[in-house]
N, C-alpha and C positions, 0 to 999 in steps of 0.2 A: 504494499499500499504506499502511495506518495505520503509525503509528511503532512500535508494539509488534510488528506483523507483521514489519516489518523487522528490528527487533532480534532477534526469533526466528529469522528465517532466517539473519542473520549468525551466531547463536549455534551453529545448527545445522551451518552450513558449517564454522565453527572446529572444532566437535567431531569432526565427520566427517574433516576433514583431518587432525587429530592422529591419530585412531584409525585410519584407513586407512593413515597414514603408518607406524604403528608396527606394525599386525597385518595389514594387506591388506584387500582388498575384500570379503571374506565375513564381516566382523564383523556381528553381528546389529544390525539398524536399532534395536531397542529400547534396545541399549546406547549407540548414539549420542544417540538422544532423552534417555536419562538422564544422560548426560555433558553435554548441552546444557542440562538443566533444564527440559525441556519434555515434554509428553506424547508417544506415540507418534502419536496423533490429530494433533496439531500438525505433526510430521514429515510425515506422509502429505498434510495440507492444503498444505504448501509444496512437498513433492517427492512425487508420486503413486507413483512406482516408484523402486526402487533405481538403476536406470539414470539416472533424472532427477537424482537426487543426485549420483551419480558424475560426470555430464556438468557439473553446476554446479562441483564441487569441482575438477575437472581442465580446466576451460574455457580456462585460460591456458596449458596445456602445449602445446597445438597451436601457439600464438604462439611459445613458446619454442623448439620443435624447428625451426620456419620460420627463426628468428633464427640458431639454430646453422647451418642449413643455408646461409643467406646468407653467414655468416661463412665456412664452408667453402669456398664457392663464390669468395670474395674472395681466399683464400689464393693465392700465386703457384704453389705446388707442388700439383699436382692429388692425388697420393697422400696427402701431408700433410692436405690438405683432407679427404678421405675418412676418414682415420683420426681427425681431430679431430671430424667429425661423428659417427661411430660412438661414439667415447669420450664425447663429451657426451650423447648419448642414454643411453648405458649408466650415465653418472653420474647422471641423472636417475632411472634406475631403481633404482640402489643407494641413493640417498638417501631413497626413499619406497616402502616395499612396496606400497602402493595404486596408485602409478603403475606399478610394476614388474608388478603383476597385470595392469593395464589394457593395458600394452605387449604382454604375452603373449597377450592375448585379441583384440586388435584389429589390423586391418590397414589402412594407408592406402588410400583409394578412389581410383580414378581420377577425375580433376578436381580432388581436393582440393590445395590449395597445396603442402603438404608432400609429397604423393606426387610432385608435378612436380619440386620441388626435389631430392628424393632421386634421382630418375632422371637430373638433371642432373649430381649429384655422381658418381654411378655411371659415366655415359657419359664425363665429362671424365677420370676416373681411368682408364678403358679406354683413351680415346684418347691418354693420355700413355704408354702402354705398361707401366704399373706394376700395373694391376688385369687379371686374366684376362679374356679376352673373352666368355667363356660364363657369367659371373655375371649373375643378373638380380635384379630387385627382390625376386621371391619368395625368392631366395637370402638376402636381408637379413632376411626374416621368420625364417629358420632361425637367424640369429646373434642376432636378437633374443629368440628363444624359448629359446635354449641359455644366454645370459646371464641371462636372467629366471629360468631353473630354478637356476643357480649362485647368483644373488642370495638367492633364496627358502631354498635350503638352507644358506647359509654367513652370512647377514647378522648373525646373533647371534655366532656364534664367530670367523669370519675375513672381516670385512667388505671387505676388498679383494681376495678371491680371485677375483672376477669380471675383475679385470684381467689375470691370468693367463690366463683362460679366452678373453677377447677377443684377447689378444696370440697365442694359438695360432690363433685364427680367421683373424686379420689375415694371419698367415704363410702359410696355406692359400689366402687369396684373391688372393696376389701371382702376377704372371704368371711370374716367375722359378721358383716353386714348383709351378706348375701341371702336373697329370697329367690325362688323360681322366676325366671325371665318370662315375660308375658308371650313371647313369641321367638322363634329362631331369627337370628341376625340375617339381614340381606347378604346375598352372595356378593363377592368382590365386583363381578359384571354389574349386578344392580346398583351397588353402591357407585360405581364410576358413572354410570347413566344418570343416577340422581345429582351427582355433583356437576355433571354438564348441564343439568337443568338449573343450576343455582344462579 
C-alpha cells in the first residue's frame, strides 16, 4: 500500500473505533468517513462493506477474549475462573458500545479457538460441582445477549448496571441454586439465526 493509502486506512480505523465505541455499530459510514477526513469513496476502497470495517476494527478482540479464557483456565478455582471470564467479556462490552453490539450479534463458531476455550471453562466449572450440569455454550449466548441489552439501555445513565445483571445471572447458573430448566436450550443453529435477527 502507498503511504497515503496506509495513512487513510489508519485514520478510518481510528475514527470508526471512536464512533463505534461511543454510539454502536449502526452509525452511518458517511459519518465515519467525515470524521476521518476522507471521502466515502475512500472508505469503500479500503473497506468494501460495513462488515469488513467492523472486522478490521475489532480484529484484536478475539485475541483478547482468548487471553481472558486462558487466564480463567489457569486459576485454581474453576468457579472463580468461570466468573472471571464472563466478567472480563462483559467489561469489554461495557467499555465499547460497538463491541457490545458485535457480541450481541455473533456467536463463536465450532473450531474457533475462543469457542474451544469457552467450552473448557464451562466443563471445568461443571466438573468442580459449582456450575449446574445442564448449562451449555448456547446458554452463555443468552447471558451475553442479556448483558448486551443492559449495557445498551444503561450505558449513559448507569454504566455499572450490567454488573448487577451479571451477578443475578451467575447466581442462577450455580448448581446450588439449580431448578429444572423449563425447556431445552436452542441449538447452535437456532441461536445464530436468532442473533442475525437482532
